[in-house]
N, C-alpha and C positions, 0 to 999 in steps of 0.2 A: 600728455602734459610735459613740457620742458621747463627745467630749471637751469639758469644760466649763471656762470661766474666768470670773471676775467682776472687774468694774472698777467702782470707787466714784468717781464724778466729783467728790465733794466733797473728795476728798483732793488736795493739790497734786501737780503732776507732780515726780517725784523718781526718782533712779536705781533704787529698788526696784521702782517702778511699771513702768519700762521693762523691767527684768530679768525680772519675772514674765511680762509678755505675751510677751517673747522666748522664755522657756522654754516657754511654752505653744505657740507656733508650732513650736518644736523637736519637741515631742510629737506635734503634729498631722501634721508631715512624716514622722515615724517610724511613724505609725500604718498599719495595713493599708489597702488600697484600699477605697473606700466609706465610709470614716470621715467624720463630720460634726463640725465645730467649732462649738461653742455658746458664745456670749458673753452673759453676764447684765450688763446695764448699767443703772446707776441713780446718782443723786446729782448735785448741782450745787454748784460752789464758792461759798463765802460771798462776798457782794458786798463785804465788807470786807477780804477776804484781800489781803495785801500780798506774799506770797512770790513771788519771781521766780526761776525755775530758771535755772541757768547755760546759756549758749548750747550748750555741749557736750551737755548733757542733752536740750535741745529737738532738737538735730540727731540724737541717737541715737533719740529717740522717733519722729521722722519716718521714720527708716530702718526701724524696727520696724513702723510702720503700713504702710510700703510692702511689707515681707515679708507682712503680713497681707493686703494687697490682691492679692498675686501668689501666695499659697500654693496648692499643688496640690490643694486639695480645697475643698468647698463650705462657706462660713461663714455661720452663722445667728445673728442678734442678737435679744435679748429686751430691750425697754425697759420699765422699770417707773418710774412716777411722773416726777418732774422729773429730767431727764438732761442733763448739761452737762459742760464741762471735758473731761478725758481720755475720759470715757465716750461723749460725742457724736462726739468725733473718731474713736474706734474704730468707732462705728456707721457712719460714712460710708465705712469701708473694708471693710464686710462685703457679702455677696452678697444674702441674704434677711433681712427684718426684720419682727419682730412686736412690737407695742406694746400696753400696757394702755390702757384707755379714759381713764384719768387721766394718762397720759403727756404730758409737755411737753418739747420739745426746746429747750435754751438754747445759743445760740452762746457760744463762749468769750469772756469778757468781762474787761476790765482798765480800771480807772479810768472805769468807766461806759460804756465803748464796746466794740465788737466787737474782739476780738484779731485782728490780721492774720496768722493762721496758715494752715497748709495746709488746715485745715477749711473756710475760705472758698473756697479753690480747688476742693475737691471739691464743695462745695454748688453753686457756679456751674455746674460741669461737669455735675452730675447733674440740676439743676433749672433753671438759667438765671438770669441777673442779674436780669431784669425782674421775675420772680416772687418775688425775695427782697430787693428794695431796701429795704423798710421794715425787715424783720427784721435786715438787716445794718447799716443806718444807725442804727436805734434800739435794736439789741439786744433786740427783742421775742421773747418765747418763742413757739414754734410748737406749738399744741395738737395732740393725736393726730389729730383729724378733718382739720385742715389738712395735717398731715404726710402723711396717707393720700392726700389730694387731690393733693399735690405729688409723690407716689410716693417720698417719703423713707422711708416704711414700706410694707409689703405687706399688712399685716392689722392690724386693731385689734380686740382682744377682751378679755374678762375671764377667759376660760378659756385661759390661756396654754399650760398643759400639752397641751391637746388640740390647739391650733394648731400647736405645736412638733412633736407627734407626727405630725400630718397632713403637715406640711412635710418632715419626715425620711422619711416613707413615700414621698412623691412623688420625693424626691431619689434614693431607692434605685432607682427605675425609670429615672431620666433621667441621673443624674450618672455620670461616667466618668473615666478618667485624662486626658482631654483638657479637663477643666473649666478649668484654668489657661489653656489656649490660647484657649478660647472667651471667657473673661472678658477676656483681654488684647486680643483683637480688638475687643471692645465698647468698652473703654477707649481704644484707639487711635482710634476714630471721633471722639471729642471732643478729642483732643490732638494729632493729627499730620495732615498733608495726605493726601489720598486716595491719591496715588501711593505714598506710603510705607506706608500701611495695606494697599494692594493687594499690595505685596511680601510683607508678613508673612502675609497671607491665602493667597497662592499657596503660600508655604513651608509653612504649616500643612496645606494641601490635599495638597501633595506628600508629607508625611510620612504622612498618612492613607492616601493611595492606595497608597503603597508598603508599607503594613502587610499582612502575610499574613492571609487571611480566617480562618485557624484560630485566630488569637490572639484575635479578638473582644474581649470586655471583660476578658480575663485578661491583656492586655498589661502588661509590666512597667511600673510607674509611673516607674521610673528613665529610660526612654527618652523619656518625654513631659513629665516635669516640668521646670520652669525650671531652668537650670544653677545659679541662686542657691539653690535648695532642696537642693542636694547637700551631703553632710556636710562636705566640704572647703571649700565655699563658706561654710557656716554657721560654720566655724572662723574663716575670714577676718573675717567680720562681728563675730564675738564678740571677736576680738583688737582690731579697730578700736574696738569699743565700750569696751574696757578702756583703750585710749589716751585716748578722749574723757573717760572718767570720771576718769582721772588728770589730764588737762589742766583739768578743771573745778575741781580743788582748787588749782591752781597760779596764780601770776601770769603775765603775758606773758613771752615768751622773753627779752627784754632784761633783766627783773627777776629772773630765776631764779638761785638759788644753784647752785654747782658740783654739789652733791648732787642738786638737782631736775633739772638738765640731764642728769645721768647717768641718772636714773630714766627720764626721757622718752626718751633715747637707747636705753635697753635695751627699754622698751616698744614703741617703734617698730621696733627690730631684729626683736623676736619677731613683730610683726604683718607685717613685710615678708618675713620668712622664709616664714611661712604663705602670703603672697600669691604669693611666687615658686614655692612647691611646688604651689599650686592651678593656677597658669597652666601650669606644666610639663605637667600632665595634661589640662587642660580649655581651653586657649586656643582651639583650633579650634572646639570646641562653643560656647564663649562668643561668638566672633566671628559663627558661623553664626546664633546666636540673635538678636544685636542688629542683623544685616544681613539677616534673612529668608533664610537660606541663601545668602548673597551675591547676593540679587536686588537689593539696594539698595547704592548706592555712597555710603557715608557719609564725610564728611571727618573728619579725626583729632579734632577737637574734638567732633564729633557722636558718634563712637565712644566717646570718653571719657564723655560725658554718659550715653549709653545703658548703658555698663558700670556706671556709678555706680548706676543704677537696678536693673540686673539682679543685681549682687552688692553690696549696700550695704557700704561701707567698703573696698572693693578700691581704688577711686581717689576722689579728691575730687569732690563734686558741683559743677556750674557755679557755683552760689551761693557755695560755699566758695572755689573758684578766683577768682571775682570779688572776694570779700572779701580775699583774701590779696594780690591784685595792688595793692590800695589801701594796703597796708602798706609801710613801709620794710623793707629786708632784715633788720635786726636784730629786727624783730617778726614775721617769717614763721616758720611751722612746718615748712617744707620740704616742702610738698605736691607739688612738682614731682618729687621722688624717687619718690613713689608712682605718679605717672603715667608716669615713665620705666620702671619695671619692667614695666607693662602694655605700652608701646609697644615695648620691647625684645623681649618675647615675641611680640607680633604680627608684627614684622618678621622675626624669625627662623623663623616658621612658613612652611612652603612652601605652605599653603593660604591663611592670612590674609594673609601678607606681600604677595604679588603683587597681590592684590585691593585691599589698601590703597593700594599704590603707584598703581595705575590710578585709584582714587577720587580721590586727591590730584592727579592730572594731568588730571582732567576740567575743563572750563571752569566758573568760578564763576557763581553766579546773578547777581551784579551785572554781570558782563561780558555775559552773555547779554541782560540788560535794556538795556544801553547799546549793543549792537552795531547795531541798526537805524539809530539816529542816527549812529553812528560810520561805518557803511557809506555812509550818505548825504552826510555832510559831510567825512569824512576827518579829523576833529579830535575829540579827547576831552580835556577839561580836568578833571583830577583835582586834589586839594588839593596833592599833592606831586609829581606827574608830569604832563607834558603830552605827548599823543601826537598827531603829525601825519604824514599820508601825503603823500609827495612822490615822484612818478616811480617808484612801485611799492615804495618803501621806508617803513616805519613808524619814524619818529624818536621815540624815547622820551626825553624830556629830564627828568632829575631836578632839581627845582627847590626843594629845601629851602634857600633862599639864606642863611637865618639861621644854619644849623648845618653848612655844608660837606657837605650831602646825608647827614648821619649818620642812620641808619635807626632808626626806632622801630615800634611795632605798626601805626600807621596808614600809614606808608610801605610796609610790606610788603603790606598790603591793596591799596594803590594800585598797587604795582609788579605784583602778580599779576593785578590787573584790566587793566592796560596790556598786559602780555605776552599775556594771553588775547585782547584785542582785536586785537593784531597777528597772532596766529596764526589767528584765526577769519575775519578780513576777506579776501575773495577778492582784493581789489585789491592786498594786501600780499604781496610776494614775498621781501623782506629786512627784518630788524629791526636798528635801530641804537640803541645805548645810549650816552647822553652826559650829562654834568652841565651844568647851566645856569650863568648869570652870578650871582655871589655878592654879597651885601650885607655879609657878615661883614667886620669892619674889616681883618683880615689879608689877605684876598683879595678886597677890594672891587673889582668891575668885571672880575674874572677868572672864567673857567670852572673849576670843580672837579668832578672825576668822582665820588668818594665817599670819605668819611672813615670808613666802616664803621658799627658799632653806636653808637647815641647813648648815651655813657656817663653822661650826666646822668640819662637815664631808667633806665639800669641801676642807678645809685647810689641812685635813689629807689624801686627795686623794681618799676618800671613796664614792664619788658621781659617779655613773656609767654613761658613755656617753650614751650607748644603753639602759640600763634598767632604767634609770632615765630621762635624758635630752630628749631623743627621745621617749622612751615609754610613757612618761607623755603627750606629745603632740599628738602622734599618737594613744595613747590608751584611757585612761579614759576621758581626756578633749575633744578629738574628739568624744567620745561616748555621752558625755553631749550635745554637739552641734549638731551632726548629727545622733546620735542613733547607735544601734547595727545593724550588718550585719548578714546574715545567708543564708539559702539555697534558698530563694526567692528573693535574691538581684536583679536579672534581670527579675523577673516576671513583667507582664504587670502593676500590681498594685504597684510595688516598695515597697513591704510590709517590709519595714525597721522599726524595734522597736524604736520609739521615744517617749519622754515624756517631759513635761515642767519642767524647773528647776528654783528654787528660791534660792538666796544667801541671808542669814541673817548675816549681818556684824556687829559684836561687836567689839569695840576698834579700829581695823585697818584691812585692806587688803593690805599687802605689798608684792611686787614682785610676787611670785607664787600665793599668795592669791589674788592679784589684777588680775591675769590672769583668775583665777576662776570666779571672778566677771564678767569679760568680756564674759565669756562663758555661763552665765545664762540669762534666759529670764526676770526675774524680781529680783530687789535687794531692800531689806529692810535694813536699817541701823539705829544704834542708833546715837543720835545727835552729840556725840562727836567723832565718827569714822572718819577715813581718808583713802584715796586711794593713793598708791604710787607705782611707778615702778622705783626703782633706779638702775637698772642693769647697765645702761651705765656708771654710776659713779663708779661701782665696776668693769667695764671692760668686762662684758659678754652681751649676747643678751637675753632679756626677753621672751624667747619661742616665741609663736605666738602672744604675746602681741602687737608687732608692727603692725601686720595685723589687729588685732581686735580693737585696740584702735581708729583707724581712723574712724571706723563706728559709734562710740559714741561721738567722740570729733573732733573738727576741727583740720587742720594740724598744726596751730600754738600751740594750747594747747597740742597737742600729743608731739610736740617737746619739750615744756616746761617740760612735765612730764617725758619723757624718757631721753632726752639729758641733761636737767638741773636739774632733780631730784625734781620737783615740787610736793609737797603734795596737794591733793585736799580734803578739809574738807567737811563732809556731810552738814554742815550748811552754807557753802558759796554758792553764785549763781551758780558757775560752778559745784558744787556738784550735781545738778539736772541732769547733763549728765551722772553721774554714778550711782546714787542712786534714785530709784523711789519713795520710801517712807522713810521719815526720822522722827523718833519718839524718845521720851525719853527712856532711858534704860529699865525703869519699863513697858513700853508699848510694847516691842518687841515681846513677845509671842502672844499677841493679833493681832499685825500687821502681823506677819507671818501666823497666822491662817487665817486672811482675804485675804491674798494673795494666799494661798492654795485654798480657796473657789473660788477665781477668776479664777485661772488657771485650775481648775477642771471643764472644760466646754467642750462639744463635738467638737467644731471646733477649739480649741486651738492648738492641735497637728498638723492638716493639715496646719494651717496658719503659725505656727512657723517653720514648715519644709520649706514652700515656702519663708518666710523671710530669713532663713539661706541659702537656695540655692541662692537667690538673692544677699545677702551680702557677702557670702563666697563660691562661686562655688568650686567644688573639684579641677578644674584645677588651680585656684589661690592658694588654700590650698597647693596643691602638689607642685607648682613652688616655693612658699615661703619656704616650708620645705626643698626642695632641696638645696636651698642657705643656709638656716639656718644651715643644717647639717654640712657644710664645715665651715661657719663662726664661729659657736659655738665651734667647735673642735679647730680651730686655736686660739681662744681667751682663751679657758678654762685654759691652764696652762702657759700662757704668763707671763712674769716677772712682769708686772704692776698688773695683776690680783692676783698673789700670794702675792705681797706686801700688797695689800689692803684687801685680805681675811685674811691674818695673823693678821693684825692690828684690823680688826673688830672682829675676833674670840677671840683675847685676851682681848677685852674690857670687863669690868665688868658688863656692863649694861645688858647683856643677855647671857644665856647659848647657845643660837643659834640666829643668826641674819639673815638679810634678803638679798634677791637677788635684 
């Protein structure tokens, strides 16, 4: 069975072009096994064309091309005459290609130069940069003979009908329900490292070997087709496309009328309801697909990026996330909420959730690269954290001296690297967290533990949902509490790398700083220090602070701290619940040294592990984070939060203030 679709490259990219190809792919995916998708491609845009499609249309077009590239049947393209624009972009997403002798491939061109679209990305992967330099730099057409030599087409002939018939006949003997898997493995070879490709390859082999022999080629297409090809996934993609189409007709969020905002809200609600329904039934299969049946431990940002490819429109692409991060809150589209729906379902899953937690507690590549030098010298100097090993203790000194150690995306990255190094280094038996000496006018010359989240970055829209708010909780703070994971996670001895941690609090521990205090085993504080979690006053959720505060304070005090913004001073009676040792400022160094000696004992690690398992079982932690993921995303850019953040960020009392 053949299904045919034509694309005229002389026509500008428009919503109708995208919708037509999308509908064709729907028909292909609904066709019986063995069907062949045939694309007839011709036409090139006028060199004087000035039409510029909206970004939302370009984004949707790339999603549809990605669907074409991953469709669960073989695709054949026929190129006739001059072929450019949308036609040549579709060509590069097909499996087999036949060209007439007069065919010429034209790169997408704008203003006389090659258009920097994903067509160039596919060309470079398929042919190589060196062989295409001239065509790319000078927008030279590629004649059929050269396209054949470059393997951009598989056959050049004037008898197209005969060539297509021969190709279809050959496919009938070789194509099967695993065509999408075979194609993906080939695509992986040019886009991901060997180790990741190996994981997907082994997962594909495992599915093949577990298939009963009696099934042969009659195996159900549903069991092998990509999850993104399933009807529920296609509904998600279609709903996201409708949102994109609507946004393409509207001004930016800050300039929209109330009616326009309501229309966007309703369109997003419908799309998110479909995403939620899809994930309820397919989250485990989706996670298995992007992780190679859990053979690869992807970090959360990598999972989100892979899901954006597997089911276009379910979550934003990395490019969309990066673009949104550069916008002020008033101009954002709220893509964090789409990510939160996925993350919540992943964490609630008894299959995907534990695996994701393990992946996030593995050492980062950056830490592994720095480890040999750190093991040799005992020192690591990162931009916002300094790590120094002294007498078996790794002293992590937070040194954002200009902003009272208020955290941003970069500091979370540095903190995770520092914690990894402390946990990985054999010479380290205890970890110590402390703030450095400040240059901020109000605290110049004094040590400060942490002022929490950097509200200037939050007010500017530069705090990442995945790489800050979630990574912080699932990454370095989880590693402080529960240790690193690795190859022996499921061994009989549960050989997870854990070490005791001490917090040394000078001046204050506010917001995120208070959350660090709650994660540590012992806390030393100077007499004038205080503890504060004012997130509810500012409209957001203080990470896992709500979960951990209850284990050190009673329910009433927890509500006073979180809901009413109560500060707890080290010198008051309730301070004993948060601070183990309270000393004058000049005695802090000696008190920290004494705590290091106390924690550097053989049975401490085993007992702190059992205490943390009793107080914070992984099932509780996972359930809390699943709800936190959605609630924080909904709160993050709400109107009241933005008003409070703007007011606090503009206050002269600090260059960065607390969460």
